[in-house]
PAVEX-819765 format. One record per residue (C-alpha): x, y, z; residue in three letters. Coordinates in nm, 2 decimals. Example, Ala and Ser with C-alpha at 12.3 -4.5 7.8 and 13.67 -1.06 7.14 Angstrom:
! PAVEX-819765
+--------+--------+--------+-----+
:      u :      v :      w :   r :
+--------+--------+--------+-----+
:   1.23 :  -0.45 :   0.78 : ALA :
:   1.37 :  -0.11 :   0.71 : SER :
+--------+--------+--------+-----+
! end
This chain:
! PAVEX-819765
+--------+--------+--------+-----+
:      u :      v :      w :   r :
+--------+--------+--------+-----+
: -12.51 :   8.10 :  -6.52 : MET :
: -12.35 :   7.79 :  -6.38 : ILE :
: -12.11 :   7.92 :  -5.99 : THR :
: -11.78 :   7.84 :  -6.06 : ARG :
: -11.66 :   7.91 :  -5.68 : TYR :
: -11.92 :   7.79 :  -5.35 : PRO :
: -12.13 :   8.05 :  -5.22 : ARG :
: -12.17 :   8.09 :  -4.86 : PRO :
: -12.53 :   8.07 :  -4.72 : PRO :
: -12.53 :   8.41 :  -4.63 : ILE :
: -12.50 :   8.60 :  -4.96 : LEU :
: -12.86 :   8.52 :  -4.95 : ALA :
: -12.96 :   8.78 :  -4.70 : LYS :
: -12.73 :   9.06 :  -4.85 : ILE :
: -12.85 :   9.23 :  -5.12 : PRO :
: -12.65 :   9.30 :  -5.46 : THR :
: -12.77 :   9.66 :  -5.48 : ALA :
: -12.70 :   9.96 :  -5.26 : GLY :
: -12.51 :   9.91 :  -4.95 : HIS :
: -12.45 :   9.64 :  -4.71 : ALA :
: -12.28 :   9.61 :  -4.37 : ILE :
: -12.11 :   9.25 :  -4.26 : ILE :
: -12.02 :   9.31 :  -3.88 : GLU :
: -11.88 :   8.99 :  -3.71 : ALA :
: -11.63 :   8.91 :  -3.41 : SER :
: -11.32 :   8.78 :  -3.55 : ALA :
: -11.24 :   8.46 :  -3.73 : GLY :
: -11.66 :   8.42 :  -3.85 : THR :
: -11.55 :   8.50 :  -4.21 : GLY :
: -11.62 :   8.81 :  -4.27 : LYS :
: -11.31 :   8.81 :  -4.51 : THR :
: -11.41 :   8.52 :  -4.67 : TYR :
: -11.82 :   8.66 :  -4.72 : THR :
: -11.65 :   8.97 :  -4.86 : ILE :
: -11.46 :   8.78 :  -5.09 : GLU :
: -11.74 :   8.58 :  -5.26 : HIS :
: -11.96 :   8.86 :  -5.25 : LEU :
: -11.74 :   9.09 :  -5.46 : VAL :
: -11.71 :   8.76 :  -5.70 : VAL :
: -12.02 :   8.71 :  -5.73 : HIS :
: -12.08 :   9.11 :  -5.78 : LEU :
: -11.83 :   9.15 :  -6.09 : LEU :
: -11.95 :   8.76 :  -6.21 : LEU :
: -12.33 :   8.80 :  -6.22 : ASN :
: -12.41 :   9.17 :  -6.26 : THR :
: -12.30 :   9.47 :  -6.44 : SER :
: -12.07 :   9.59 :  -6.18 : ALA :
: -11.71 :   9.66 :  -6.26 : ARG :
: -11.40 :   9.61 :  -5.95 : LEU :
: -11.34 :  10.01 :  -5.98 : GLU :
: -11.70 :  10.06 :  -5.86 : ASN :
: -11.70 :   9.83 :  -5.54 : ILE :
: -11.59 :  10.06 :  -5.24 : LEU :
: -11.50 :   9.79 :  -4.96 : VAL :
: -11.39 :   9.88 :  -4.63 : VAL :
: -11.21 :   9.70 :  -4.39 : THR :
: -11.05 :   9.80 :  -4.04 : LEU :
: -10.73 :   9.65 :  -4.11 : THR :
: -10.44 :   9.66 :  -4.35 : ASP :
: -10.39 :   9.27 :  -4.33 : LYS :
: -10.80 :   9.22 :  -4.42 : ALA :
: -10.73 :   9.48 :  -4.67 : THR :
: -10.42 :   9.29 :  -4.83 : ASN :
: -10.60 :   8.95 :  -4.78 : GLU :
: -10.90 :   9.07 :  -5.00 : LEU :
: -10.68 :   9.22 :  -5.26 : LYS :
: -10.47 :   8.86 :  -5.33 : SER :
: -10.79 :   8.68 :  -5.26 : ARG :
: -11.01 :   8.85 :  -5.50 : ILE :
: -10.70 :   8.90 :  -5.76 : ARG :
+--------+--------+--------+-----+
! end
């Protein structure tokens, strides 16, 4: 499959099956990485959006993710 979005290199270290935790300091690209992980799962696996759970610590991050993924 042709990738139509730039894939962050860190995604190679995050499993696409099972659970994963992304923990890092502010401004390190967590939201960007989660956004691309979700898009990757939707485009390249049988995962559906309603079956993906993302937990963030702030409403700002949640709203950013919603708008970016949509």
